[in-house]
C-alpha positions as CSV (number, residue, x, y, z in Angstrom):
1,M,-9.1,-59.0,63.6
2,E,-10.7,-62.6,62.8
3,P,-11.8,-63.2,59.1
4,T,-15.2,-62.5,58.5
5,I,-15.7,-65.8,56.8
6,L,-15.9,-67.5,60.3
7,H,-18.6,-65.2,61.6
8,G,-21.4,-66.7,59.8
9,P,-23.9,-68.8,61.7
10,H,-22.7,-72.3,62.2
11,R,-20.1,-72.5,59.5
12,H,-18.3,-75.6,59.7
13,L,-17.2,-76.1,56.2
14,L,-15.4,-73.8,53.9
15,T,-14.7,-73.6,50.2
16,P,-11.0,-74.1,49.2
17,E,-10.9,-70.2,48.5
18,E,-12.2,-69.4,52.0
19,A,-9.7,-71.9,53.6
20,A,-7.0,-70.1,51.7
21,Q,-8.0,-66.7,53.0
22,V,-8.1,-67.9,56.5
23,L,-4.8,-69.6,56.2
24,G,-3.3,-66.6,54.4
25,I,-2.0,-68.8,51.6
26,G,-2.9,-69.0,47.8
27,R,-5.8,-70.9,46.4
28,T,-3.3,-73.2,44.4
29,T,-1.4,-74.0,47.6
30,V,-4.6,-75.3,49.3
31,F,-5.4,-77.4,46.3
32,H,-1.9,-79.0,46.5
33,L,-2.6,-79.5,50.3
34,L,-5.7,-81.1,49.2
35,K,-4.1,-83.3,46.4
36,T,-1.2,-84.5,48.7
37,G,-3.6,-85.4,51.6
38,Q,-2.1,-82.9,54.0
39,L,-5.4,-81.1,54.2
40,E,-8.7,-83.1,54.7
41,S,-11.7,-82.2,52.8
42,V,-15.3,-83.7,52.0
43,R,-17.1,-83.9,48.8
44,I,-20.8,-82.6,48.7
45,G,-22.0,-83.4,45.3
46,R,-19.5,-81.7,43.0
47,H,-18.3,-79.5,45.6
48,R,-15.2,-79.8,47.9
49,R,-15.5,-78.4,51.3
50,I,-12.8,-78.2,54.0
51,P,-14.0,-78.7,57.7
52,L,-12.7,-76.1,60.1
53,D,-11.1,-78.7,62.4
54,A,-9.0,-79.9,59.3
55,L,-7.5,-76.5,59.2
56,Q,-6.5,-76.7,62.9
57,K,-5.1,-80.2,62.2
58,L,-2.9,-78.9,59.3
59,L,-1.5,-76.1,61.6
60,D,-0.8,-78.5,64.4
61,T,1.0,-80.9,62.0
62,L,2.9,-77.8,60.7
63,R,3.7,-76.7,64.3
64,T,5.3,-80.0,65.1
65,G,7.3,-80.2,61.9
66,E,5.7,-83.3,60.4
67,A,4.3,-81.8,57.3
68,D,6.0,-82.1,53.9
69,T,5.1,-79.1,52.0
C-alpha cells in the first residue's frame, strides 16, 4: 500500500517528516542526509521542502552503493 502522503493533488514537495515517513526512516536521519548533501532540498521562506525526485535520486544512489551514510 502506498503512503497516503503521495495521494494529494499535485504533491511535488514533502516536509522532512513526510520524506522520513515515505522512506521509512527517522526524521533525524533525514536531517542528517540533508546536512551532508545526500538528499536535495529547497527552501521556501523559512521552510525546507524535499522534492519527490530527490527521494528517487537518493534511492538510486543507495542502490548503486555510492552513498556514504
